[in-house]
Backbone as ProteinMPNN parsed JSONL, in Angstrom:
{"seq_chain_A": "MFSVKISKKAIKGIQKMPIKIQERMNVLLKDLRSKGPMRYEWPNFSKLNDNLYHCHLAHKWVACWKHEKQTIIIEVYYAGSRENAPY", "coords_chain_A": {"N_chain_A": [[-4.294, 36.726, 35.734], [-5.365, 33.688, 37.141], [-6.716, 31.94, 39.96], [-6.206, 28.642, 40.758], [-7.879, 25.956, 42.092], [-7.843, 22.647, 43.407], [-9.917, 19.938, 43.816], [-10.289, 17.43, 46.435], [-11.138, 14.987, 45.412], [-10.342, 15.221, 42.733], [-7.567, 15.35, 43.068], [-7.028, 12.758, 44.001], [-7.743, 11.34, 41.698], [-5.817, 12.303, 39.894], [-3.502, 11.248, 41.01], [-3.797, 8.591, 40.335], [-3.321, 8.518, 37.66], [-1.199, 7.754, 34.817], [2.27, 8.747, 34.794], [2.999, 10.326, 32.54], [0.527, 11.393, 31.779], [-0.098, 12.799, 34.078], [1.804, 14.796, 33.847], [0.808, 16.157, 31.608], [-1.527, 17.076, 32.771], [-0.462, 18.908, 34.58], [0.459, 20.83, 32.768], [-1.996, 21.682, 31.748], [-3.07, 22.829, 34.104], [-1.307, 24.988, 34.444], [-1.948, 26.42, 32.13], [-4.643, 27.048, 32.709], [-4.265, 28.718, 34.937], [-2.828, 30.878, 33.809], [-4.232, 31.629, 31.466], [-6.976, 31.336, 31.799], [-10.387, 29.915, 31.983], [-11.398, 29.131, 29.439], [-10.317, 26.986, 27.274], [-9.737, 26.373, 24.388], [-7.759, 25.242, 22.807], [-7.163, 22.766, 23.79], [-7.596, 19.192, 23.476], [-10.852, 18.085, 22.564], [-12.093, 20.043, 24.106], [-14.816, 21.43, 25.826], [-17.681, 23.365, 26.708], [-19.638, 22.597, 29.351], [-21.854, 23.583, 30.679], [-23.14, 26.76, 31.818], [-21.01, 27.39, 33.591], [-19.298, 25.21, 33.725], [-16.654, 23.143, 32.49], [-14.704, 21.009, 30.286], [-11.968, 18.883, 29.2], [-9.966, 16.656, 27.183], [-7.192, 14.852, 28.355], [-5.843, 12.782, 27.348], [-6.719, 9.947, 25.291], [-8.103, 8.292, 27.114], [-8.261, 9.806, 29.439], [-9.557, 12.573, 31.313], [-10.222, 16.004, 32.288], [-12.131, 18.086, 34.421], [-13.544, 21.257, 35.117], [-14.676, 24.168, 36.962], [-15.86, 27.526, 36.728], [-16.857, 30.421, 38.151], [-18.544, 33.186, 36.886], [-17.18, 36.492, 36.816], [-15.223, 36.063, 38.747], [-11.894, 35.143, 39.863], [-11.342, 32.581, 40.373], [-10.798, 29.232, 39.616], [-11.978, 25.995, 39.769], [-10.821, 22.762, 39.752], [-12.676, 20.02, 39.575], [-12.808, 17.385, 38.895], [-10.638, 14.863, 37.792], [-9.557, 12.302, 35.869], [-10.388, 8.977, 34.705], [-12.142, 8.66, 31.599], [-14.438, 7.116, 31.602], [-15.574, 7.408, 34.13], [-16.237, 10.035, 34.328], [-18.007, 12.945, 35.431], [-20.159, 13.867, 33.646]], "CA_chain_A": [[-3.973, 35.495, 36.445], [-6.468, 33.024, 37.822], [-6.363, 31.063, 41.069], [-6.731, 27.311, 40.464], [-8.006, 25.059, 43.232], [-8.063, 21.266, 42.986], [-10.674, 19.215, 44.843], [-9.673, 16.192, 46.927], [-11.479, 13.932, 44.456], [-9.486, 15.401, 41.561], [-6.197, 14.979, 43.461], [-6.981, 11.288, 44.005], [-7.75, 10.911, 40.303], [-4.513, 12.637, 39.298], [-2.527, 10.298, 41.539], [-3.991, 7.297, 39.661], [-2.953, 8.655, 36.256], [0.207, 7.515, 34.472], [3.128, 9.94, 34.944], [2.913, 11.165, 31.332], [-0.754, 12.105, 31.82], [0.043, 13.769, 35.174], [2.562, 15.924, 33.302], [-0.144, 16.922, 30.779], [-2.42, 17.75, 33.715], [0.271, 20.076, 35.075], [0.443, 21.834, 31.701], [-3.35, 22.243, 31.753], [-3.2, 23.699, 35.276], [-0.577, 26.224, 34.136], [-2.768, 27.155, 31.156], [-5.807, 27.6, 33.401], [-3.801, 29.85, 35.761], [-2.379, 32.035, 33.044], [-5.108, 32.011, 30.361], [-8.386, 31.283, 32.161], [-11.123, 28.656, 31.824], [-11.736, 28.796, 28.057], [-9.107, 26.38, 26.72], [-10.112, 25.805, 23.096], [-6.644, 24.529, 22.175], [-7.05, 21.417, 24.361], [-8.449, 18.231, 22.756], [-12.235, 17.879, 22.981], [-12.56, 21.055, 25.058], [-16.2, 21.868, 25.646], [-18.386, 24.012, 27.797], [-20.698, 21.673, 29.723], [-22.986, 24.496, 30.913], [-22.684, 28.145, 31.974], [-19.744, 27.562, 34.307], [-18.556, 23.944, 33.778], [-15.869, 22.889, 31.29], [-13.887, 19.799, 30.346], [-11.14, 18.57, 28.043], [-9.276, 15.373, 27.267], [-5.738, 14.876, 28.54], [-5.479, 11.704, 26.431], [-7.951, 9.261, 24.891], [-8.795, 7.717, 28.272], [-8.197, 10.681, 30.62], [-10.185, 13.888, 31.181], [-10.241, 16.927, 33.432], [-13.324, 18.932, 34.451], [-13.371, 22.389, 36.029], [-15.747, 25.161, 36.967], [-15.441, 28.919, 36.911], [-17.98, 31.346, 38.327], [-18.317, 34.475, 36.22], [-16.766, 37.631, 37.64], [-14.24, 35.681, 39.769], [-10.629, 34.67, 39.319], [-11.138, 31.238, 40.912], [-11.163, 28.072, 38.806], [-11.858, 24.778, 40.586], [-10.791, 21.472, 39.066], [-13.466, 19.159, 40.452], [-12.632, 15.988, 38.501], [-9.562, 14.477, 36.888], [-9.501, 10.847, 35.916], [-10.76, 8.244, 33.501], [-13.312, 9.155, 30.88], [-15.602, 6.305, 31.952], [-16.159, 7.86, 35.394], [-16.4, 11.495, 34.312], [-19.345, 13.364, 35.88], [-20.925, 14.653, 32.658]], "C_chain_A": [[-5.2, 34.982, 37.182], [-5.901, 32.173, 38.955], [-7.007, 29.71, 40.796], [-6.708, 26.46, 41.724], [-8.307, 23.665, 42.697], [-8.771, 20.531, 44.116], [-9.932, 17.943, 45.266], [-9.933, 15.037, 45.966], [-10.581, 14.018, 43.222], [-8.046, 15.013, 41.876], [-6.043, 13.458, 43.459], [-6.944, 10.747, 42.582], [-6.421, 11.158, 39.618], [-3.464, 11.638, 39.75], [-2.629, 8.932, 40.869], [-3.579, 7.33, 38.195], [-1.505, 8.235, 36.028], [0.995, 8.833, 34.54], [2.996, 10.875, 33.737], [1.611, 11.98, 31.322], [-0.751, 13.126, 32.966], [0.801, 15.003, 34.687], [1.666, 16.792, 32.408], [-1.117, 17.694, 31.66], [-1.75, 19.001, 34.27], [0.31, 21.192, 34.038], [-0.938, 22.492, 31.632], [-3.538, 23.204, 32.925], [-2.483, 25.029, 35.051], [-1.364, 27.077, 33.145], [-3.982, 27.795, 31.827], [-5.413, 28.807, 34.243], [-3.514, 31.08, 34.921], [-3.389, 32.524, 32.007], [-6.598, 31.957, 30.677], [-9.073, 29.991, 31.748], [-11.411, 28.229, 30.38], [-10.5, 28.283, 27.33], [-9.396, 25.64, 25.42], [-9.0, 24.977, 22.455], [-6.46, 23.107, 22.714], [-8.008, 20.468, 23.651], [-9.824, 18.076, 23.397], [-12.697, 18.861, 24.055], [-14.027, 21.341, 24.779], [-16.723, 22.505, 26.918], [-19.573, 23.112, 28.118], [-21.984, 22.408, 30.091], [-22.414, 25.884, 31.158], [-21.332, 28.287, 32.652], [-18.938, 26.28, 34.447], [-17.897, 23.661, 32.431], [-15.156, 21.551, 31.426], [-13.013, 19.709, 29.103], [-10.507, 17.204, 28.259], [-7.784, 15.608, 27.445], [-5.105, 13.828, 27.63], [-6.781, 10.985, 26.101], [-8.769, 8.797, 26.098], [-8.979, 8.695, 29.435], [-8.782, 12.06, 30.345], [-9.996, 14.724, 32.447], [-11.495, 17.793, 33.293], [-13.096, 20.057, 35.458], [-14.569, 23.315, 35.942], [-15.172, 26.53, 37.26], [-16.681, 29.782, 37.008], [-17.629, 32.673, 37.665], [-17.977, 35.552, 37.246], [-15.833, 37.248, 38.785], [-12.949, 35.27, 39.077], [-10.339, 33.239, 39.789], [-11.657, 30.187, 39.933], [-10.973, 26.857, 39.697], [-11.885, 23.546, 39.69], [-11.499, 20.498, 39.999], [-13.374, 17.691, 40.073], [-11.437, 15.871, 37.574], [-9.459, 12.968, 36.995], [-9.944, 10.226, 34.615], [-12.054, 8.789, 32.91], [-14.58, 8.404, 31.292], [-16.311, 6.819, 33.195], [-16.43, 9.362, 35.449], [-17.832, 11.9, 34.627], [-20.068, 14.276, 34.883], [-21.736, 13.751, 31.769]], "O_chain_A": [[-5.965, 35.75, 37.766], [-4.749, 31.743, 38.908], [-8.223, 29.63, 40.62], [-5.661, 26.266, 42.342], [-8.948, 23.518, 41.657], [-8.281, 20.504, 45.245], [-9.063, 17.448, 44.548], [-9.055, 14.208, 45.733], [-10.114, 12.994, 42.723], [-7.373, 14.411, 41.039], [-5.041, 12.933, 42.972], [-6.204, 9.809, 42.289], [-5.947, 10.321, 38.85], [-2.621, 11.224, 38.955], [-1.648, 8.189, 40.836], [-3.497, 6.283, 37.553], [-0.676, 8.342, 36.931], [0.424, 9.909, 34.358], [2.891, 12.09, 33.906], [1.609, 13.135, 30.896], [-1.339, 14.2, 32.837], [0.475, 16.126, 35.072], [1.755, 18.019, 32.446], [-1.49, 18.824, 31.345], [-2.395, 20.038, 34.416], [0.206, 22.369, 34.386], [-1.043, 23.709, 31.477], [-4.108, 24.282, 32.753], [-2.998, 26.082, 35.429], [-1.445, 28.296, 33.291], [-4.312, 28.947, 31.549], [-6.13, 29.807, 34.271], [-3.908, 32.191, 35.276], [-3.409, 33.714, 31.691], [-7.407, 32.477, 29.909], [-8.432, 29.079, 31.226], [-11.648, 27.045, 30.139], [-9.714, 29.081, 26.819], [-9.307, 24.414, 25.366], [-9.28, 24.098, 21.64], [-5.685, 22.33, 22.156], [-9.105, 20.87, 23.262], [-9.944, 17.953, 24.616], [-13.597, 18.546, 24.833], [-14.429, 21.477, 23.624], [-16.273, 22.222, 28.028], [-20.426, 22.883, 27.259], [-23.08, 21.906, 29.841], [-21.29, 26.157, 30.736], [-20.576, 29.203, 32.329], [-17.977, 26.251, 35.217], [-18.483, 23.9, 31.375], [-15.015, 21.019, 32.527], [-13.272, 20.361, 28.091], [-10.51, 16.667, 29.366], [-7.189, 16.452, 26.774], [-3.963, 13.98, 27.198], [-7.841, 11.379, 26.587], [-9.996, 8.903, 26.095], [-9.78, 8.432, 30.332], [-8.544, 12.647, 29.29], [-9.658, 14.213, 33.514], [-11.871, 18.184, 32.188], [-12.522, 19.835, 36.524], [-15.36, 23.264, 35.0], [-14.153, 26.677, 37.936], [-17.464, 29.868, 36.062], [-16.541, 33.211, 37.868], [-18.432, 35.514, 38.389], [-15.663, 38.036, 39.716], [-12.915, 35.073, 37.862], [-9.225, 32.743, 39.623], [-12.801, 30.246, 39.484], [-9.92, 26.702, 40.316], [-12.85, 23.316, 38.962], [-10.997, 20.184, 41.079], [-13.811, 16.83, 40.837], [-11.254, 16.693, 36.675], [-9.295, 12.424, 38.087], [-9.887, 10.853, 33.557], [-12.926, 9.3, 33.613], [-15.665, 8.984, 31.327], [-17.53, 6.682, 33.306], [-16.807, 9.894, 36.493], [-18.773, 11.27, 34.145], [-20.537, 15.35, 35.259], [-22.442, 14.23, 30.882]]}, "name": "protein", "num_of_chains": 1, "seq": "MFSVKISKKAIKGIQKMPIKIQERMNVLLKDLRSKGPMRYEWPNFSKLNDNLYHCHLAHKWVACWKHEKQTIIIEVYYAGSRENAPY"}
């Protein structure tokens, strides 16, 4: 089991998403808690560098998270539109 934290910026982004995309975000959060940061089954999942990851929730919406090796903490630092994604 992993501990998933969500930054204030990510919470604001989630609140702006349509309900259907918020529900997908909740599924992603459950997957991160139970399976860890490597989520290959999610659309366009990729490793951005040694400890940063992202995937698409829908064509327009993405989530980004980080995980420091040797810890059980995953931090979602961005959730929102693809145009504003920090990668």
